[in-house]
N, C-alpha and C positions, 0 to 999 in steps of 0.2 A: 504493500500500500504506500502510495506517495505522500499521504497526509503527514506522516511522521517527518519526512524530509522537509516538507513545507513548513511545519512548525519550527524546525531548527533554522531554516532560512529566514523566516519572518522574525524570529528572535534576534538574529544577527542584524538584519536590516533595520529593525527598530532601534537597536543599540547604536548603530552607525548614525542614524538620523538624529540622535541626541547630542551630537557633537556641538560644542558651544557656539561655533560660528554659524550653525544652522538654526539654533533655537530662536523662535520669534514668538513673543508672548502677545496676548490679545491687546494689551495696552500700548504696545509699540507699533501696531499696525493700524493705519487709518482705514475706516470703512471704504470698501471699493465703491466707486461711483456706479449708479445704476446704468445698465446698458442704454445707450441712446437709440431709441426706436423711432422709426418713421410711423406715419399714420397706419392704423390697422386696416383701414378701408382700401379695397382694391381699386385702382384707378378706373375711371368710367370708360369701359369698352362694352360694346353693345350686348354681348351674350357670353354665357359660360360655354366652355368647351364640352362637347358630348363625350363622355368618358366611359370606358369599360373598367376592368379591374386595374389595369396597369398602363393604359395609354388611350389615345383617342379612338373613338369608334370609327368604323369604315363605311357606314351606311350613307354618308353625305359627301363622299368623294366624287370628283368630276373628272373621270379618266376616260379617254377615248382612244381606241375602243374599250368598252367596259369589260373588266375581267369577270369570269364566272365566280371566282372564289378568291378570298384573301385571308391569310392567317398570320397572326403575330406569334413569334416564338421567342423564348428567352433561354439563356444558358449561362452558367457560371464558368469562370476560368480558374478552377481550383488547382489543376495540375497543368502540365505542359499541353495536354489536349483539352479541348472544350468539354464541359460536362454534357450529360444527356439533355437535349433541348426539351422544353416544356411548352405546350400550347397555352397561350394567354388569351387570345381572342380570335374569332372567326367571323366571316361575313360571306354570304352567298352559298352556292352549292358546288362542291368540288367536281370538276370535270363535267359540268352540266352539258356543254355543247361539244365535247370531245367525240371524235369519230370512233375511238377505241377507249371507252370510259374505264374498263378494268385496267388496261395498260396505263392510262393516265393516272389513275389512283395509285397504282403500284409505283410509278415514277415519283409521284408526289410524296408517298410515304418514305421513299428512299432518299429524298432530297434533304440534306442537312448542310448547314453552313458552318464554316470554321472561323468566320468573321462576324462582327456585329457592331451596331451603333449603340451608344449608351454611355455609362460611366461606371467607374469602379470595377468590381468583379462581375457585375451583371451586364449582359449584352443582349441585344434584340436583333431580330431580322424578320423580314416578311417572306412568305412564299405565295404564289398565285398560280391559278390556271386560267387560260384563255384559249378555248378550242382545245387543240392537242398540245399546246405549248405550256410547259411547266417551268416556272422560273423562281429564283431566289434573289432577294435584294438585301445585301448584308452591309452595305455602307450607306452613309448619308447621300453620297453622290448617286449611287444606284437607285436609291429610293426616289430622289428628285427626277431622275430619268423616267422611272416608272409612272410617277404622277403627272409628268408633262408640265404644262403651264400651271402655275399655282393660282387657280382662279376660284377656289372655294375656301371658306373659313376653316373647315376641318382639315384641308390639305395644309394650310399654313400652320395649324396647330400640330399636325403630324411632323412637319419639318422642324418645328421648334423642339418637339419631343426628341427627335433623332439628333438634335444638336446639343442635348444634355440638359434641357430645362424641364423642371417638374411642372406639369400643367394639369395633372389629374389627382390632386390632393382633395381631401374632403372639405365640404362646407364652403365658406367664403374664400378659402385658400385655393379653390379650383381656378385654373387659368381662365382668362377671358380672351376672346378673339373677335375682331370686327374689321370692317373695311377701312382702309386708310385713305383719306381724301386725296393724299398726294400720290396714291397708287399702291398696290399690294395690300397687305393686311398688317394690322397691329395685333400683337400677341402679348399677353401678360403671363409670365411664368416665374418660377422660383428656383433657387439653388440652395443646397445645404439642408441640414436637419436640426440645427440648434444644439447638437450634442458634440460632435467632433468638428463642426464647422458652423459659421454664422449662417443664418437664414437671410437671403437677400431676394428682393423682388425686382424683376427686370421687365422693362418695356422694350419690345422688339419690333422692328420692321421686317417683314418677310416679303420679299419682292416676288414678282411673277416668275422669275427664273430660279427662285429658291434661295437667294442670298439672304442671310440673317444678319441684321445690323442691330447692335445694342444701342438704344437711344438713351436710356436712363436706368440706373440701378439704385436701390434703396435698401438700407439695412432694416430688417424687420425684427430680428432677434439675434443677440450675440450668443455664441456658444457658451454653455454654462457648466458649472461644476455638478457632480453627482451622477454623471452618465456612466461611470465605470462600475457601478454596483449592479450585480445581478447578471444572469445569462439571458440575453435577448433571444426570443424565439424567432424562427423564420416566419415571415408573414406579419410581423408586428407593425401596426399602422402608426403613423405620427399622431401624437396627442397634443391638444391645445394646453398650454400652461395656464395654471390658475392665476387670477389677478390678486395675488397676495403681496402685501407691502413688506412683510417680514421675510428676510432671506432664509431664515430657518424653516419657515412654513413652506416656501417654494422648494427648498432642498428636500425636505422629508416627503413632500408630495411627489417629487420626481422619483425618490427612492421607493416609495410605496407602489407607485405605478410600475416600476421595473421589477420589484419583488413579485408583484402579482403576475406580471408577464412571464417571470421565470417559472412559475408553476406550469404554464403551458410548455415552456422550453424543456423542462425535465420529463414531463409526461411524453412529449414527442421524442426526446432522446431515448427513453425506454423502448418505445415502439420501434424506432429505427435500429437500435442495437439488437433487439430481438429479431427483426427482419434479416439482419446480416450475421446472425449466428453467435452473438455474444453470450457469455455464460450468465448463470443466475446471479452471481455476486454483483456484476455490473448492473444488471436489471434492477435488483433490489436496492442498490445504492441510488439509482436514478429516482426510483419511486420514493425512497426516504427523503431525498433532496426536495422533491415536490412538496412533501408534507411539511418540511422545514419552512419552505417559502410561504406556505399558508400562514404560519405563525409570524413570520417576518412582516408579511403584508399587514397583519392586524396591528403589530407593534408600531411600525413606521407610520401607518395611517393615523393611529392615535396621537403620535407626536406631531404629524402634520396639522391635525385639527387643533391641537393645543396651541399652535402658533398661527392659527387663523387660515389654514389652507385646506382645500378638499382635493384629495388625489383623484386624477382622472382614471377611470377604469380602463384597462388595456383592451384594445381591439386587435385580435389576431386572426388573420385570414386562414381558413381551413385549406391547407395545401396537401397534395399527395406526399407520401413518404418518399424520401430521396435516395439516390444511389449512395453507396458508401463514400465515394469521393467528396460529395457535398456535405455529408455528415461530418467527415473528418476535417474539412475546411472550417466548418462552423465551430467544431470543438477546439481547433487550434487557435482561432481568433477569440471566440466568446469565452472559452473555458481556460485554455492554457495561458492566455494573455490577460484579457479583461477581467474575468472572474478571479484569477489568481491575484492580480493587483487589487481588485476590490476587497478581497479577503484581508490582504495586508493593511489596507486603509481602515477597515473595520477594527482591526487590532489597535491601530494608532488611535482611533477614536475612543476605544475602550480604556486606553491609558491616559488620554489627554483631554477628553471632554470635561469642561467645567460644570456642565449641567448634570446633576446626579441621575436624573431619569434617563437622559441620553447615554450616559456612561454605563449604566446598568443594562440598558437594552443592547448596546453594542457589544458588551462582554459576551452575551449569549450568541448574538448574530455572528460575531467574529469566529467563534469556534465552529458553528454550522457552516459558514462560508469557506472555512479552511477545508472541511471535509468535501464540500462541493468542488473546490479547486483540485483537491486530491483525486476526485473521481475523473475530472477532465484529463489529468495526466495518466491515470489508470487506463482510460479509454485509448489515449495515444499509445501507451505501451502495448495494449492488446492489439491495436491495428498495425503496429510497426512491421511485424513479420509478413503481413499481407501486402505490403507496398513495395514497389520497385524503388531503386535508388533515385530515379528521376522524381517520383512522387514524393519521397521523403524530402528531397531538396525543395520541391515546390511548396510543401507545407511549411518548411522553415522560412521560406521567402514570405509567405503569407503572415507568419508570426512577426517577422521583422517589420513588415509594413504596419501591422497592428500596433506594435510598440511605438513606431513613429507617430501614428495618430494619437496614441495615448499621451505621448510627450507634449503634443500640441494642446491637448485638452487640459492637462494639469498645469500648464503655464499660465492659464487664465487667473488673474488675481481674484481673491475671495473676499467677501464681506467679513469683517473682523468677528462678527457673531458666529460665523461658521468655523473659523479656526479656534476661537475661544470656547464657546458654549458647546458646539458639536464636535470639536476635536479634530476637524479635518486638517490635513497637513498643508502648510503654506506651499506655494510653488517651489520654493527652494528645497524644502524638506521632501516634497513629492518627487522632485528630480533625484534626490539622494536615494529615496526608496526604490525608484525605477532603476537607477544605476546598479543597485545591489542585486535586484532580481535579474537584471540583464546579464550580469557577470556569471550568475549561477545557473540560470534557466534558459535564457534566450540567445546566448552567444553562439 
């Protein structure tokens, strides 16, 4: 079991972080300024984008000649080869006008792209049928060629989506699109998620030829502390932050939201480990971890409400079970990096939180989270003999990138009430904690 090793590493890391040059008390640190946010109202553009689960719908495209069928696929790049593609949205009837419909459908089923447009580890591509022609469009340029002249709002929205802008978020954050009096279309989209990156809203001009020009950008939400706690499940949807003036309330509302989401993550992990032949010890540990997260949700929700905040309930999309490569990528990033660091932070809070209720809560949570992190490394050990040298290298690269993201997150200055009352490490101390883990675990 890796949990004993983690306990020793955490003890060493916490000792290192107590070096006099790094100690910052609450009275020495000025409260961080509140993020400067732009207006929450979306700029006036005529209509919301028609969205499916992951991108614009296809029913209002203006393509000549019209295809019989369009399908949006997604895949991840966990290893050197793209992961198994997943269907995200369809429109029309496959091979409807083909002279050899069975042959057309066979060709369509075999058609997979090794490229894709999008951002991060997630990539998208389209496939279509028109008569006997079966095609794939895996780059932004190929997509524009397929669409032809951009002369419909949904086409402009699809081009913006392929250019890396989020236009299909929930509620008022959903993108807008409308005709531009100067020609082409105006599209409103966003980038970032508020956790490892700022959320910014962008006003775009999309020309008839598919050129995307950024006219204006606006900071909506600065990235915030608290995102490293808990294992995030696949399919977790963005949640609106509560309007709480107290930084402690906002922090514990975020934590409670992620703890509740982690219940889904561990139940899903158990199902996927069972699918891929893991033993009863790992399955039982995943189930026990889900039960721990129920308690954590209750405790952190109570703390959030004490400081005037209401945690938003998690919304998790029901996705099919994934191939082993995707499960291991998720475990490497969410478990072996983020959850491991989150467990160490919980121990720091249990030692340093000035508020007695917070200190007592984090003492129990820290031990539970250490076991959860140990499970992540146990899963990695179980999977290692099943992987090629290339696959192991790819997982290490994913971990390296996750550590870089985490470093950017912990560099954000904290409200003094979070370092004092809640015991969160200052950016300087957090950097020392990360350095210690990186030397022992992620190098």
